[in-house]
Backbone as a ProteinNet text record, in pm:
[ID]
protein_1_A
[PRIMARY]
MAKAYWIAFYRSIKNQDAFAAYAKIAPAAIQAAGGRFVVRGAPAKVYEQGLNQRVVMIEFDSLAQAIAAHDSPGYQEALRALGDGVEREIRIVEALA
[TERTIARY]
84.4	0	89.3	57.1	137.2	108.8	212.1	197.1	125.4	81.4	16.9	70.8	58.3	113.3	11.8	2.1	-63.8	45.2	17.3	109.5	28.3	64.7	-7.2	81.6	24.7	93.6	19.2	88.6	27.7	54.8	-48.9	-34.6	-14.3	-91.9	-75.5	-136.5	-81.6	-138	-195.9	-328.7	-398.1	-425.9	-434.1	-467.7	-374.2	-271.4	-171.2	-232.5	-330.5	-393.2	-468.4	-541.7	-614.2	-515.4	-406.7	-305.1	-241.3	-214.4	-155.7	-252.1	-380.9	-480.4	-484.4	-482	-478.1	-352.8	-238.5	-109.6	-102	-183.7	-187.2	-264.9	-360.9	-450.4	-411.5	-378.6	-363.2	-254.5	-131.1	-27.9	-66.6	-124	-163.2	-271.9	-367.6	-475.1	-418.7	-326.8	-266.6	-182.8	-101.8	-17.6	-102	-211	-299.6	-361.9	-376.7	-433.4	-325.7	-202	-95.2	-6	-24.1	57.4	193.6	293.1	430	476.1	512.6	557.8	694	703.1	826	890.5	808.3	854.6	762	820.8	740.5	824.2	792.5	865.7	870	953.3	969.6	1068.7	1053.1	1147	1286.1	1386.7	1524.3	1553.8	1487.7	1508.3	1385.8	1343.3	1234	1285.9	1230.3	1270.2	1147.5	1174.7	1072.3	969.4	842.6	745.5	707.4	795.3	768.7	749.4	667	639.1	706.5	757.1	821.5	713.6	651.5	540.9	575	519.2	531.9	475.7	546.4	505.6	505.2	402.8	397.4	369	449	425.6	418.3	312.7	287	270	339.3	334.2	234.2	159.4	66.5	94.4	53.8	77.8	-10.2	-121.4	-209.8	-293.2	-351	-440.6	-563	-618.2	-735.5	-703.3	-585.3	-545.9	-532.5	-477.2	-460.8	-596.1	-688	-821.2	-894.4	-883.4	-949.3	-893.1	-763.1	-702.3	-762.2	-776.3	-834.4	-978.3	-1052.8	-1194.2	-1220.1	-1116	-1131.7	-1186.5	-1256.5	-1308.2	-1197.3	-1082.4	-973.2	-922.5	-905.6	-856.4	-965.2	-1088.9	-1198	-1206.2	-1175.6	-1169	-1059	-943.8	-835	-876.9	-948.5	-995.9	-1093.8	-1178.1	-1270.5	-1192.2	-1085.1	-1002.2	-933	-893.7	-825	-920.6	-1043.4	-1139.7	-1085.1	-1094.5	-1039.8	-908.1	-832.4	-707.1	-592.3	-606.2	-500.9	-563.2	-481.4	-513.3	-414.3	-464.7	-376.8	-452	-377.9	-438.5	-370.4	-447.8	-393.8	-422.2	-318.4	-333.1	-298.2	-378.8	-347.2	-313.3	-190.9	-144.6	-93.4	-110.5	-63.7	74.8	161.8	297.2	292.6	398.1	404	415.6	481.5	498.1	501.2
-117.8	0	124.6	219.2	341.5	437.9	506.1	610.6	729.8	819.8	942.4	1058.9	1177.9	1298.4	1410.7	1482.2	1612.6	1711.9	1802.1	1912.3	2040.9	2123.6	2248.8	2366	2460.8	2582.9	2701.3	2778.9	2892.8	3020.4	3078.4	3205.7	3319.7	3317.1	3420.1	3370.7	3421.3	3398.1	3532.1	3540.6	3666.7	3690.4	3582.1	3594.8	3503.9	3563.2	3485	3410.7	3470.9	3404.7	3278.7	3287.7	3171.2	3064.4	3107.1	3011.5	2942.3	3015.7	2957.9	2858.2	2890.1	2797.9	2669	2682.9	2567	2484.3	2551.4	2483.1	2406.5	2441.8	2367.4	2236.8	2233.6	2118	2026.5	2083.1	2006.4	1899.3	1928.9	1824.8	1697	1708.3	1589.1	1511.3	1582.6	1516.6	1444	1506.6	1445.7	1324.8	1338.2	1226.7	1111.1	1140.7	1035.3	956.9	1021.1	956.3	890.1	886.4	817.6	906.3	1037.1	1128.3	1153.8	1169.5	1200.6	1325.5	1428.2	1551.9	1529.3	1566.2	1551	1687.1	1786.8	1922.9	2019.8	2123.4	2227.5	2353.9	2451.3	2576.8	2643.4	2745.5	2821	2749	2763.7	2699.9	2760.4	2676.6	2724	2801.3	2762.1	2824.4	2795	2890.3	2867.5	2889.5	2815.6	2825.4	2843.7	2883.6	2905.4	3004.2	2972.9	3067.2	3031.7	2962.5	2922.3	3041.9	3022.5	3128.1	3094.7	3195.4	3176.5	3173.7	3056.3	3037.5	2925.9	2934.9	2825.9	2699	2587.7	2458.2	2356.6	2272.9	2161.6	2035.8	1930.8	1802.8	1695.4	1614.9	1511	1378.5	1277.2	1144.5	1055.2	977.9	878.5	745.2	636.9	504.8	473.8	548	523.6	648	650.8	759.5	762.4	645.6	639.6	696.3	667.2	719	871.2	925	1070.3	1140.9	1086.3	1145.7	1133.9	1018.2	998.3	1093.7	1120.6	1214.2	1353.2	1397.5	1528.9	1536	1429.3	1428.2	1390.9	1361.2	1316.4	1428	1390.9	1492.2	1580.6	1522.1	1601.5	1708	1672.7	1771.5	1873.8	1831	1925.8	2028.2	1986.7	2081.6	2184.9	2138.9	2231.7	2330.2	2282.6	2371.5	2476.1	2437.3	2535.2	2643.3	2604	2702.1	2795.1	2742	2821.7	2920.3	2877.7	2965.1	3015.4	3145.6	3204	3276.3	3224.6	3288.1	3274	3187.9	3172.8	3160.4	3190.6	3156.8	3049.4	2929.8	2818.3	2719.6	2625.2	2512.4	2386.3	2280.5	2150	2056.4	1985.4	1882.6	1750.5	1649.6	1514.2	1434.9	1382.7	1310.4	1172.3	1079	942.9	925.8	857.5	831.6	736.7	736.9	650.3	502.9	474.9	333.4	323.3
0	0	0	-84	-96.9	17.9	60.4	161.1	98.1	183.9	136.8	218.4	161.7	224.5	221.1	333.6	334.4	302.9	213	187.3	198.4	294.9	319.5	281.6	210.1	169.8	230.7	309.7	378.9	299.4	240.8	169.8	268.3	378.3	481.4	611.8	719.6	852.3	894.8	894	918.8	1066.5	1144.8	1285.7	1365.1	1425.4	1498.5	1616.8	1683.8	1798.3	1754.6	1645.6	1593.5	1547.9	1483.5	1438.7	1559	1665.7	1787.1	1851.2	1853	1908.4	1826.1	1694.2	1604.5	1630.2	1643.4	1661.1	1792.4	1889.8	2016	2002.1	1911.5	1898.5	1782.9	1668.5	1544.5	1550.1	1597.3	1593	1666.3	1783.8	1859.7	1786.1	1726.2	1651.8	1530	1461.2	1341.9	1380.5	1483.5	1527	1580.2	1650.3	1699.6	1584.6	1469.5	1351.5	1265.1	1314	1242.2	1157.6	1161.9	1081.6	1143.9	1057.3	1098.9	1024.2	1099	1036.8	971	843.5	766.2	741.9	713.7	684.4	755.4	815.1	878.6	881.5	794.6	795.5	659.9	651.8	527.2	435.9	304.1	212.3	224.9	207.5	207.1	78.8	-30.3	-161.1	-246.8	-326.7	-420.8	-562.6	-657.5	-797.3	-885.4	-1008.3	-1110	-1056	-1053.2	-997.8	-854.1	-783.3	-645.8	-554.5	-453.7	-357.7	-225.1	-159.9	-30.4	77.1	92.2	185.5	282.7	403.1	499.4	435.6	454.8	401.1	514.7	517.6	611.4	531.2	553.1	488.1	595.5	588.1	687.3	614.3	661.5	600	673.4	596.1	648.6	580.3	642.7	585.7	465.6	450.1	336.5	307.2	189.9	151.2	243.1	271.4	359	496.9	548.7	679.8	677	570.1	557.9	553.8	477.5	468.1	601	664.9	794.5	899.8	894.3	989.4	972.2	848.4	823.6	872.8	852.8	887.3	1032.9	1108.8	1247.6	1336.6	1442.7	1536	1595.1	1625.8	1682.9	1588.2	1461	1364.9	1332.1	1329.7	1305.9	1418.2	1540.3	1651.9	1626.8	1576.8	1544.6	1436.6	1336.6	1230.3	1281.9	1375.8	1434.6	1508.8	1579.7	1650.2	1551.1	1436.2	1334.6	1268.1	1243.2	1176.7	1044.2	1022.7	899.6	928	1024.4	1064.9	968	867.4	766.9	628.8	529.5	390.4	352	321.3	287.3	201.7	150.8	80.9	130.5	138.9	176.1	60.3	19.4	-83.8	-19.2	-43.2	1.4	-124.8	-128.5	-246.6	-206.3	-296.7	-273	-334.6	-261.9	-312.1	-431.5	-509.1	-626.2	-589.5	-480.1	-439.2	-289.5
[MASK]
+++++++++++++++++++++++++++++++++++++++++++++++++++++++++++++++++++++++++++++++++++++++++++++++++

């Protein structure tokens, strides 16, 4: 079974307090669902039309596990705390092998 990854790109953090509240809840919820943080921070270098945005990448053992983690009650609680405090996108992608 192929692993899967959440990849989050933060365009802006509009509300630091909401982001801090999210950051207190989200990691534990993600880890409880089997997620492992691989990348968390700003890029060291961007190329082509890349944007210098905060990036978070989380590894899961399967696509189903990654989706279930996002939809879990614990992560949904983190999203409620975040509200509209950030502009970001999350992509869930399956590994090639």
